[in-house]
N, C-alpha and C positions, 0 to 999 in steps of 0.2 A: 245049888249055889247058880243055876242058871239063870234064877229068878234077880238074884243081885247084880247078876251082870247086865241084865237089861235095865233094870233100877238105874245104873251107873251109866250106861248109856245114854237113856232117856235124859237124864240129869243135864248131858253136854250140849251144847250150841251144834247142830248138824255142819257147821262151816267149820269146825275144829277140829282137827287132828289128834286121837287120845290114845295114849297107851296105860295100861293098868298093869298092877301086880297081884293077882288074887293069891290069898295066903289064908287057906281054912276059911272062917268067915269074918276075913278082913281083907278091905281091897286099897290099894293105893294108886292113886293115879296122876300122870304127868302133868296135869293141867290145878295139880294142890289139893284135888279132892279127895277124900276116902271115906270110907264106910266101915261100920261093924255090924254084924246082925248077931241078935241072940234070940233063938228060938222063930220067933214069928214078926219079930219087930227089928228094924234097920234104922242105924243112925247115921247123918250124915254129916261131913263137917262145918257144911256150910247152914246147919240147924235144921234141916229139913227131914222130917222121920218118915217112916212107912211102914203098916201094919199089915200081914197077909192072912187072910182067912180063907183056907181053900184055895178057889180059883181066882178070888177078889183079892187086890192089893190097895189102899188107901194111904194116901200121902198127905202129909199134915198142912201142903200148900193146897188141897183140896181135891186136886188131881188123883184119878183113879186107873186102874189099868183090871183088866179080863184075862185069864189066861185059857185058851182051850190049846189043850194037846201043845204041839209046835207054833201054835199063833199067838199074838197078844193084842189087845185092841186098848189104847189108851183112848183116855175121856176128850183129847184135844184131836181125835181123828187118825192119828198116828197109829198104824199098825206097824208089826213087826213077825218075821216069821223065821225061824231057827231049824236050820237041817244039819244035822250033825256039830261041827265046831262054828258056823257060820251063820251070822244073824244078819237077816236083810230087812232094813227099816223103809217105810214108805215116802220117806223123805229123803231117799239117798242113799242115807248111812249104810256104812255096811261093817261090821265086826266080825273076826277070827280069833278063836281062843286055841291059842297054844300052850297046851301044857299051863302053867299056873300065869302065863302071860295072856291079854286081849288087846289086839289091836283093832283101831277103830279109824276109817278115813274120816 
């Protein structure tokens, strides 16, 4: 589920605060975006989809992400580091997961 969280956060503008409810393989966010994950496929309500193979994620908009341990590197140059329930993005965004809630600045 951590990958789903990172995918969601990446899909949101850095200036927008965001709260999401994570329920099993579904996510519902305060900006109206939702997603469903089936195996290695994630489908977003805005029409974007993502496929994950090993440490690589490929988005239907051409974006890619590489995951190594607690680090994620996106093809646009953004990086993310996850420590416990906190994720820090190089664009200044931070997110915290508390139970089934995800809070991002």
